[in-house]
Backbone as CSV, one residue per row, in Angstrom:
resi,resn,N_x,N_y,N_z,CA_x,CA_y,CA_z,C_x,C_y,C_z
1,UNK,-92.016,52.403,-85.638,-91.432,51.084,-85.781,-89.992,51.230,-86.271
2,UNK,-89.107,50.451,-85.679,-87.710,50.535,-86.104,-87.497,49.759,-87.404
3,UNK,-86.366,49.984,-88.025,-86.083,49.419,-89.339,-86.028,47.895,-89.311
4,UNK,-85.384,47.326,-88.298,-85.262,45.875,-88.207,-86.614,45.188,-88.145
5,UNK,-87.489,45.749,-87.353,-88.823,45.172,-87.225,-89.596,45.306,-88.538
6,UNK,-89.436,46.440,-89.223,-90.109,46.649,-90.504,-89.607,45.650,-91.554
7,UNK,-88.305,45.388,-91.563,-87.746,44.422,-92.517,-88.308,43.026,-92.242
8,UNK,-88.308,42.637,-90.970,-88.797,41.302,-90.614,-90.275,41.147,-90.973
9,UNK,-91.092,42.132,-90.591,-92.525,42.023,-90.859,-92.806,42.024,-92.362
10,UNK,-92.092,42.873,-93.116,-92.286,42.900,-94.567,-91.877,41.593,-95.215
11,UNK,-90.776,41.021,-94.766,-90.297,39.749,-95.302,-91.279,38.628,-94.992
12,UNK,-91.769,38.581,-93.745,-92.714,37.536,-93.356,-94.057,37.712,-94.066
13,UNK,-94.471,38.960,-94.286,-95.718,39.240,-94.997,-95.666,38.666,-96.417
14,UNK,-94.483,38.762,-97.059,-94.310,38.229,-98.409,-93.998,36.731,-98.416
15,UNK,-93.811,36.149,-97.238,-93.511,34.726,-97.129,-92.102,34.383,-97.596
16,UNK,-91.175,35.329,-97.453,-89.793,35.106,-97.875,-88.937,34.691,-96.690
17,UNK,-87.954,33.868,-96.958,-86.967,33.535,-95.922,-85.866,34.588,-95.962
18,UNK,-85.054,34.607,-94.919,-83.910,35.535,-94.898,-82.987,35.236,-96.073
19,UNK,-82.831,33.971,-96.380,-81.941,33.578,-97.470,-82.465,34.060,-98.828
20,UNK,-83.782,33.957,-99.042,-84.369,34.399,-100.312,-84.220,35.920,-100.466
21,UNK,-84.451,36.646,-99.379,-84.294,38.105,-99.424,-82.835,38.474,-99.672
22,UNK,-81.946,37.737,-99.028,-80.514,38.000,-99.199,-80.085,37.775,-100.648
23,UNK,-80.608,36.738,-101.279,-80.267,36.468,-102.684,-80.740,37.589,-103.596
24,UNK,-81.934,38.112,-103.342,-82.460,39.188,-104.189,-81.659,40.472,-104.026
25,UNK,-81.062,40.660,-102.832,-80.273,41.871,-102.572,-78.784,41.658,-102.839
26,UNK,-78.390,40.440,-103.133,-76.979,40.071,-103.324,-76.145,40.351,-102.075
27,UNK,-76.692,39.955,-100.928,-75.972,40.049,-99.653,-76.067,38.684,-98.977
28,UNK,-75.389,38.538,-97.856,-75.437,37.260,-97.137,-76.690,37.184,-96.264
29,UNK,-77.062,35.958,-95.918,-78.199,35.756,-95.016,-77.905,36.366,-93.654
30,UNK,-76.628,36.319,-93.240,-76.245,36.879,-91.950,-76.449,38.387,-91.926
31,UNK,-76.234,39.052,-93.066,-76.440,40.497,-93.126,-77.909,40.831,-92.890
32,UNK,-78.814,40.064,-93.519,-80.251,40.286,-93.321,-80.608,40.050,-91.861
33,UNK,-80.049,39.012,-91.266,-80.310,38.719,-89.856,-79.846,39.867,-88.962
34,UNK,-78.672,40.430,-89.248,-78.163,41.555,-88.450,-79.049,42.783,-88.603
35,UNK,-79.574,43.011,-89.807,-80.469,44.149,-90.017,-81.739,43.969,-89.189
36,UNK,-82.278,42.756,-89.198,-83.514,42.498,-88.456,-83.317,42.594,-86.951
37,UNK,-82.146,42.190,-86.470,-81.884,42.265,-85.027,-81.461,43.664,-84.584
38,UNK,-81.155,44.530,-85.541,-80.748,45.888,-85.195,-79.279,46.015,-84.871
39,UNK,-78.492,45.001,-85.185,-77.057,45.056,-84.922,-76.376,45.980,-85.921
40,UNK,-76.865,45.948,-87.168,-76.328,46.845,-88.192,-77.485,47.363,-89.031
41,UNK,-77.189,48.308,-89.887,-78.220,48.871,-90.760,-77.780,48.693,-92.209
42,UNK,-78.745,48.514,-93.112,-78.375,48.345,-94.521,-77.849,49.647,-95.108
43,UNK,-77.034,49.535,-96.144,-76.514,50.712,-96.830,-77.678,51.430,-97.530
44,UNK,-77.482,52.692,-97.930,-78.568,53.420,-98.618,-79.064,52.689,-99.873
45,UNK,-78.143,52.053,-100.633,-78.564,51.319,-101.825,-79.444,50.122,-101.447
46,UNK,-79.038,49.409,-100.407,-79.827,48.259,-99.969,-81.154,48.697,-99.366
47,UNK,-81.180,49.866,-98.707,-82.445,50.387,-98.168,-83.438,50.660,-99.292
48,UNK,-82.932,51.257,-100.382,-83.810,51.537,-101.524,-84.350,50.232,-102.111
49,UNK,-83.462,49.254,-102.264,-83.894,47.968,-102.822,-84.882,47.274,-101.889
50,UNK,-84.636,47.344,-100.587,-85.566,46.755,-99.613,-86.927,47.424,-99.690
51,UNK,-86.928,48.745,-99.821,-88.192,49.477,-99.926,-88.993,49.002,-101.133
52,UNK,-88.311,48.782,-102.260,-88.995,48.315,-103.464,-89.499,46.888,-103.302
53,UNK,-88.668,46.003,-102.733,-89.047,44.591,-102.587,-90.169,44.420,-101.569
54,UNK,-90.030,45.073,-100.412,-90.989,44.873,-99.318,-92.197,45.799,-99.412
55,UNK,-92.087,46.838,-100.205,-93.200,47.779,-100.329,-93.376,48.633,-99.089
56,UNK,-92.312,48.892,-98.369,-92.363,49.712,-97.156,-91.310,50.801,-97.263
57,UNK,-91.579,51.934,-96.592,-90.615,53.031,-96.611,-89.580,52.784,-95.524
58,UNK,-88.341,52.514,-95.921,-87.266,52.237,-94.966,-86.206,53.328,-94.984
59,UNK,-86.495,54.443,-95.633,-85.521,55.529,-95.695,-85.394,56.183,-94.327
60,UNK,-84.172,56.381,-93.907,-83.884,56.989,-92.616,-83.272,58.359,-92.869
61,UNK,-83.788,59.390,-92.178,-83.292,60.748,-92.393,-81.843,60.899,-91.951
62,UNK,-81.551,60.439,-90.766,-80.186,60.541,-90.248,-79.690,59.148,-89.911
63,UNK,-78.419,58.982,-90.050,-77.812,57.690,-89.722,-77.813,57.534,-88.205
64,UNK,-78.375,56.461,-87.727,-78.473,56.240,-86.285,-77.120,55.837,-85.714
65,UNK,-76.869,56.291,-84.501,-75.662,55.895,-83.783,-75.878,54.464,-83.310
66,UNK,-74.886,53.604,-83.409,-75.060,52.224,-82.952,-75.591,52.183,-81.532
67,UNK,-76.416,51.208,-81.268,-77.025,51.097,-79.949,-75.970,50.809,-78.886
68,UNK,-76.349,51.046,-77.642,-75.418,50.850,-76.530,-74.937,49.399,-76.450
69,UNK,-75.822,48.393,-76.624,-75.312,47.016,-76.563,-74.245,46.730,-77.615
70,UNK,-74.370,47.327,-78.810,-73.370,47.102,-79.840,-72.030,47.693,-79.414
71,UNK,-72.049,48.901,-78.876,-70.794,49.504,-78.405,-70.204,48.682,-77.268
72,UNK,-71.041,48.189,-76.375,-70.563,47.364,-75.261,-69.959,46.068,-75.808
73,UNK,-70.590,45.476,-76.822,-70.085,44.255,-77.445,-68.709,44.498,-78.051
74,UNK,-68.545,45.645,-78.715,-67.252,45.958,-79.313,-66.182,46.106,-78.241
75,UNK,-66.522,46.747,-77.132,-65.554,46.895,-76.033,-65.169,45.537,-75.463
76,UNK,-66.164,44.675,-75.271,-65.880,43.344,-74.731,-64.995,42.546,-75.690
77,UNK,-65.259,42.671,-76.977,-64.434,41.976,-77.965,-63.002,42.490,-77.925
78,UNK,-62.852,43.803,-77.827,-61.517,44.390,-77.748,-60.799,43.931,-76.475
79,UNK,-61.517,43.920,-75.346,-60.906,43.481,-74.089,-60.486,42.012,-74.170
80,UNK,-61.322,41.176,-74.774,-60.978,39.758,-74.905,-59.753,39.581,-75.802
81,UNK,-59.665,40.366,-76.868,-58.508,40.294,-77.753,-57.227,40.699,-77.047
82,UNK,-57.306,41.777,-76.258,-56.124,42.219,-75.518,-55.705,41.190,-74.472
83,UNK,-56.686,40.561,-73.836,-56.376,39.519,-72.856,-55.671,38.340,-73.530
84,UNK,-56.135,37.961,-74.710,-55.481,36.866,-75.444,-54.046,37.232,-75.805
85,UNK,-53.833,38.474,-76.231,-52.474,38.902,-76.560,-51.569,38.873,-75.332
86,UNK,-52.102,39.306,-74.182,-51.305,39.296,-72.960,-50.935,37.865,-72.562
87,UNK,-51.889,36.951,-72.666,-51.599,35.549,-72.337,-50.581,34.957,-73.296
88,UNK,-50.701,35.297,-74.554,-49.745,34.817,-75.547,-48.339,35.329,-75.250
89,UNK,-48.230,36.600,-74.871,-46.926,37.170,-74.533,-46.340,36.492,-73.288
90,UNK,-47.196,36.212,-72.297,-46.725,35.545,-71.086,-46.221,34.132,-71.400
91,UNK,-46.948,33.416,-72.258,-46.510,32.072,-72.639,-45.197,32.114,-73.408
92,UNK,-45.056,33.087,-74.284,-43.809,33.210,-75.050,-42.641,33.517,-74.112
93,UNK,-42.863,34.388,-73.137,-41.814,34.699,-72.162,-41.436,33.494,-71.334
94,UNK,-42.430,32.713,-70.939,-42.175,31.506,-70.158,-41.381,30.495,-70.979
95,UNK,-41.745,30.341,-72.247,-41.029,29.412,-73.125,-39.577,29.857,-73.319
96,UNK,-39.372,31.157,-73.499,-38.012,31.672,-73.687,-37.166,31.449,-72.434
97,UNK,-37.771,31.653,-71.260,-37.032,31.453,-70.013,-36.643,29.985,-69.844
98,UNK,-37.555,29.083,-70.184,-37.243,27.652,-70.075,-36.134,27.273,-71.043
99,UNK,-36.150,27.847,-72.233,-35.115,27.549,-73.225,-33.752,28.000,-72.725
100,UNK,-33.704,29.188,-72.124,-32.428,29.681,-71.598,-31.929,28.792,-70.476
101,UNK,-32.839,28.367,-69.590,-32.425,27.514,-68.468,-31.931,26.166,-68.981
102,UNK,-32.595,25.608,-69.970,-32.158,24.316,-70.518,-30.785,24.459,-71.154
103,UNK,-30.525,25.569,-71.820,-29.218,25.807,-72.426,-28.136,25.910,-71.383
104,UNK,-28.419,26.552,-70.269,-27.429,26.659,-69.185,-27.112,25.284,-68.622
105,UNK,-28.154,24.458,-68.432,-27.927,23.126,-67.901,-27.066,22.301,-68.850
106,UNK,-27.335,22.415,-70.154,-26.545,21.684,-71.133,-25.088,22.118,-71.095
107,UNK,-24.849,23.445,-71.018,-23.477,23.959,-70.983,-22.753,23.485,-69.727
108,UNK,-23.443,23.480,-68.576,-22.766,23.075,-67.338,-22.432,21.590,-67.373
109,UNK,-23.276,20.751,-67.996,-22.967,19.325,-68.105,-21.764,19.106,-69.013
110,UNK,-21.679,19.889,-70.090,-20.537,19.761,-70.993,-19.241,20.128,-70.274
111,UNK,-19.280,21.188,-69.499,-18.047,21.611,-68.821,-17.645,20.601,-67.752
112,UNK,-18.632,19.952,-67.083,-18.283,18.927,-66.102,-17.642,17.731,-66.793
113,UNK,-18.136,17.391,-67.971,-17.551,16.261,-68.693,-16.139,16.586,-69.135
114,UNK,-15.908,17.821,-69.574,-14.564,18.175,-70.026,-13.598,18.256,-68.847
115,UNK,-14.075,18.607,-67.666,-13.211,18.659,-66.477,-12.740,17.258,-66.131
116,UNK,-13.651,16.282,-66.200,-13.259,14.924,-65.826,-12.283,14.332,-66.835
117,UNK,-12.284,14.831,-68.077,-11.377,14.307,-69.098,-10.013,14.987,-69.065
118,UNK,-9.859,16.069,-68.336,-8.590,16.798,-68.311,-7.593,16.060,-67.408
119,UNK,-6.347,16.211,-67.734,-5.307,15.603,-66.907,-5.011,16.519,-65.719
120,UNK,-4.528,15.965,-64.630,-4.202,16.788,-63.473,-3.100,17.790,-63.817
121,UNK,-3.178,18.950,-63.178,-2.177,19.972,-63.374,-2.482,20.910,-64.539
122,UNK,-3.462,20.617,-65.315,-3.839,21.491,-66.422,-4.983,22.389,-66.008
123,UNK,-5.171,23.442,-66.761,-6.281,24.360,-66.476,-7.564,23.766,-67.057
124,UNK,-8.655,23.832,-66.303,-9.927,23.300,-66.789,-10.967,24.417,-66.818
125,UNK,-11.813,24.386,-67.805,-12.843,25.429,-67.879,-13.957,25.168,-66.887
126,UNK,-14.535,26.245,-66.365,-15.661,26.147,-65.450,-16.737,27.106,-65.959
127,UNK,-17.912,26.590,-66.207,-18.992,27.428,-66.729,-19.602,28.238,-65.590
128,UNK,-19.797,29.511,-65.845,-20.491,30.386,-64.903,-21.575,31.118,-65.666
129,UNK,-22.380,31.885,-64.941,-23.460,32.608,-65.608,-22.919,33.716,-66.498
130,UNK,-21.707,34.202,-66.243,-21.143,35.284,-67.050,-20.237,34.789,-68.157
131,UNK,-19.919,33.513,-68.149,-19.039,32.977,-69.181,-18.214,31.844,-68.648
132,UNK,-17.050,31.625,-69.202,-16.169,30.544,-68.781,-14.944,31.131,-68.100
133,UNK,-14.608,30.603,-66.936,-13.370,31.015,-66.286,-12.528,29.747,-66.092
134,UNK,-11.270,29.937,-65.909,-10.366,28.795,-65.782,-9.888,28.689,-64.340
135,UNK,-9.754,27.468,-63.891,-9.196,27.258,-62.547,-8.149,26.165,-62.628
136,UNK,-7.254,26.206,-61.721,-6.165,25.232,-61.676,-6.660,23.981,-60.965
137,UNK,-6.488,22.801,-61.582,-6.894,21.553,-60.929,-5.712,20.999,-60.136
138,UNK,-6.044,20.222,-59.135,-4.992,19.634,-58.295,-4.320,18.498,-59.044
139,UNK,-2.966,18.360,-58.863,-2.244,17.255,-59.566,-2.514,15.912,-58.985
């Protein structure tokens, strides 16, 4: 019998809830649930305390390697996190590009307004993508 099943059966035999067992061990109810499902294993100190409370031998000779579903879950979580980061970076790049384009539009409108206010025969600024150049206006 695996450890999770032994914990569950011992707890149910004593008529304890996961929460009551968790309080006696000073751990969370979620930790007890993970132990019973086999997602994680209790620490050696908690194993000793569980053995005393439940009256069952829960000592494990060697530390078990996490099950394949747990490793797969960790990979999926990592992949989902990386996907979120990539989407966040794409959104930030899109926002930055829109900001630059809006700034260019604002600058070109300003230069058009200043051209219309200039008197004939004077040099007027013209906005370009590389900066401002001057051109001669017709008198």
